[in-house]
N, C-alpha and C positions, 0 to 999 in steps of 0.2 A: 445447386439443384432445380433452385429457381430459372437460373439462366437457361438449364437445361430445355427446361419446360415451357419455357418463353420461345425458344426454337424450334418446337415442334416436338419432343420425344415423348412417349407418353409414359409415365410414370404409376403402375396398379397399386404398388406398395413402395409407400415414401420412406418408410425405414429401415427396410431391406435393401431400398436403393443408395440411400446414406451408408448402409453397411458397406455397401458392394465398393462405393466410392472411398470408403474409409480403409478398406483393407487393399483393395487392387489399386487405386490411386487415379484420380482424374486424368493424367497426362497416359498411363500407361492403358486405360480404357479406352480414351478416346480414339486411340489405334483400330479398336474392332467395330466402333460407330460409326468411323469416316466412311466405309462404304453405302451407309444411310443417308448422308447427307445430299441435299439439293446440290445438281452440279450445274452451273451455264456455262455460254461460252465465253470462253479467255478473249481479253481485247488483243486488238493487234499488237505485237511485238511485247504482251505481257509476260508469255509463255510459251516455252516448246509446246506445250500440251494443248490440243483443240477445247477442251474446257477446264475450270476452277472450278473448286468446291465452293460453296458459299457457307454462313454459319448457319444455313436453317436445315432443318430434315425435311425428309420425304415425309408425308402424309401418314399418320398412321403407324409411327416406328416407335418399337417398343425398346426401353433400356434393356430390358432381360434379355432379348437379342443379342445384343452385343456380350452381356455378361456370359452367356450360353456358349459363343463364338470362344471368348478368352478360354473359358473350363476347356472346350473340346483343345484348343491349341496348347493349353498348359498338357495336357497328356500326351499331344502329340511331340512335343518337344521332349519329354520324360522318353517315352518309344524311341525317338531318334539317337537319345544321347547312348542309350541302352546299346543301340547296334553300332554308333561310331566307337563306343569304348572297345568294342571286341575286334573291330576294322583296326584301330590304331594300335592294339597289342600285335595284331597278326604281321604289320606293316613295321614295326618296331624287329620285330624278327626277322622278316625279309633282310632290311638293311642289315641287322649284327653278321646275318649269315653270309650274307654277298660281300659285304665290305671287309667285314673279319678275314675273308680267304685273301682278298687283298693285302692289309696289314692291319695290326692292333690298332692304329691309330690314324685310319684311312680317314675318319670324315675330318680331321685337321690339315690332311695336307692336297693342296690344289693340285697334285700331279695326278688323282685319283676321280679328278671330274673332268667334264667336257670343257675345252679349255675356252672357247667361247663363250659360253653357257655362263661359267664363272666370272667372263669381266663384262658381264651385262652390268648397267644400272639397275641399283637394288627397284628402284621406280622412276618413273619419268622426272625429270631435272634432280636425282640424285646423285649426290660427290661419291657415293659409296659401291661399290660393285655388289652382286649378288652375291658371294660368297665373304666380302667382309659384313655384308647383313647380317649374313646368317649365323656366322663368327660372332657376332655381337650376340644376337638373338640366344644362341647357345650358351654362351658364357654367363649370360645373364639367368638362364634356366638351371643352371649347375650352381651358380652363388645363393639362390631364392631355393635351392633344394632342401628342403628339412629330413630325407632319406636316411635313415640309418647307414644305408650301404655306400653311401656317397662319401659320408665323413667317415666311415670304415677306410673305405679305400684311399681316401686322402692321407690320415694316417698313417695306414702299413705301407704305403706303394707310392706316393707323390702325388701331385696336383693334377694332372692328365689324365682322365677316363677312357681306356680301351673301348671301342668302339659298344664290344657287350655290355658294356654298364652304361655308358654314355646313352642308348639308346633310352633308358629306363626313364630320362627326363627330359626325353624330346615328346615337345606339344604336338599335337597335330599341324599346326601351322609350320611347326620345324622340320616336321617329317615330309608337307608336300613341297616346301622349298630345297630342301636336301636331294629327293628324289630329281626335282626339276633340274638340279645343275650335275646329275651322274652324265657319267657318259651314255651315248645312246645305245649300246652293246648293253650295260649294265640296267638302264630302265626297260629295255625289251625283255630280258629276261625275268625282271619281276611281272611287267606286264603280261606276260606270256602265262602266267599261273593262273591269270583271270580271263585269259580269252580275248586280251586286245592288244591292239598297236601301241606302243612305245608313248606316243604323244597324245592318243586319247585317255590312256592311262594318265598322264600327270594332267592332265587336264580334270579329270575326274576326280583325282584326288586333290586337287586346287580347289574344284567345286564343294567336296566334302569338309574340307578346310571352313570354307565361308560357312556353309551350315555348322559346323560345328561352334563355330563363332558366335552364330544368332543364338542357338541353343545355351552357349555359357552365359551372356548376356539377360536370358529370358525374353529377349526380344519376339514380337509376333512373328512368326513362320507363315500360315497358312495359305494367305495370300499374297505374300511379299515379290517383290519385284526384284528378280535376281540380278544382280549386276554383273556378275560375273559368269558367262553363258558356257557349258561346256561343249566338245567336241564329241562328235559322232561317230560310230564305226562306220566302215564302209557297208553299202547296202547288202542284207542277206549276213554279216559276220555276227550280228548279235540278233537275233529278231526282233525282238522288242521295241530297238532303236529304231526300224525302219517305221515305226508309226510315226516317229518324231521327225522324219525327214524333211527340212525345208520349212518347218514350221515354227519361227523364230517365236512367236508371241509364246505357245508353249513351253519353250527352251527357258525362257525368261519368267518362269513360275517355279516354284519347287517340288511340282510332283515329280519331276525329270531325277531332281537329287533322290526323293524317296525311292524312287526307282533303280538308280545305280546303288543306292546304300542297300539295297534286298539284293543285287546281283552281285556285288562283293562279297557281302553275308554268305550267300547261299554257294559260294567257294569256299569261304572259310568253312563254316559250318553247314556241312551237308544237311544236316539231321536240323538245323532250326525249325523253328515254329514262330519268330518273331516276324516274318514277312505276311504269317496268317494273322498276328496278333493285330499289325497295321493296319492291315486290310478290313477286319471286323471293326476297329475306332474309325477307320475312314466311313463305313458304314451307317455309323452313330452320328453323320455330320447334321446337328442341329437343325429343326422343321422350323421356320422365323414366323413369327405372329407378327409381321411389319407386312405391308404391300411390297415393298422390296425384297425379292427373294435372291439369297446365296446361294453357293451349292459349291461341290468338288469341280466343276468347271472354272471357278475361281483359282484353284489352285493350280491349273493346266493339266489336269487330270486326260487321259486318253481314254475315247472310245471303248468299250470292250475291255476295259483293263483288266475286269478279273477273270479271263478269261486264258491271263497268259501269266499273271501274278502268282 
């Protein structure tokens, strides 16, 4: 606490501040006071960025602002998880229905997937193919599952789960990986349900898998730099996406992933009120007492977003 004060942060209630640090943790909370630190030009060759953060805070920075950002972000993650759960369930059904028509165990058979997609390395430098990595992940999910229906099926019918049972152990990552290996016609079949091209759809699901991981690990979301940028539809195919065209900076922020979540959920649940609850929460973005002001712009929001939201 004394170190924070020495570095320029304002603490109006020391006991409350200590309580926040004990409950939230210094390291986790540091991500929320990071934007309030002073920045200076980076030395040549020191960093790819033009500036570097110092240990000092901007003048008149309040610790409470970081705490309120943390609380805002916590509720944001809870709202996102609620939506992603419904999207995940819908995608499981999509996969079970489509692959189930092909073969009971289509998810285990390479012949039901795109031959070049499944042979690609799982990641750069990997000795595993995408299909091998997916199978390893899937086997692990089945092995770790504590669901009664998995044990029941194994006891009654054998080790291999049919696709309509297997999908129930898939996590968002497994779903994303499986969709990305499917034949183009099958990917397009699912994508068309959501009014999207297959390549755009696959990138959106991959982006939501990334979003799900952030939320699952209780990581900072609101102003995160998104390392996996999504593809956009062609102009005028999805109206709200046109506002993001050729704007790489916004595509590297989480607002676009929230908009994608809204888009898919409104297809799955046409009468959903989730997007309104999220809108209302975004509008409660905390007002800072600190001199440096943050806002929805740091999330990569689109001007006039409420008009189409």
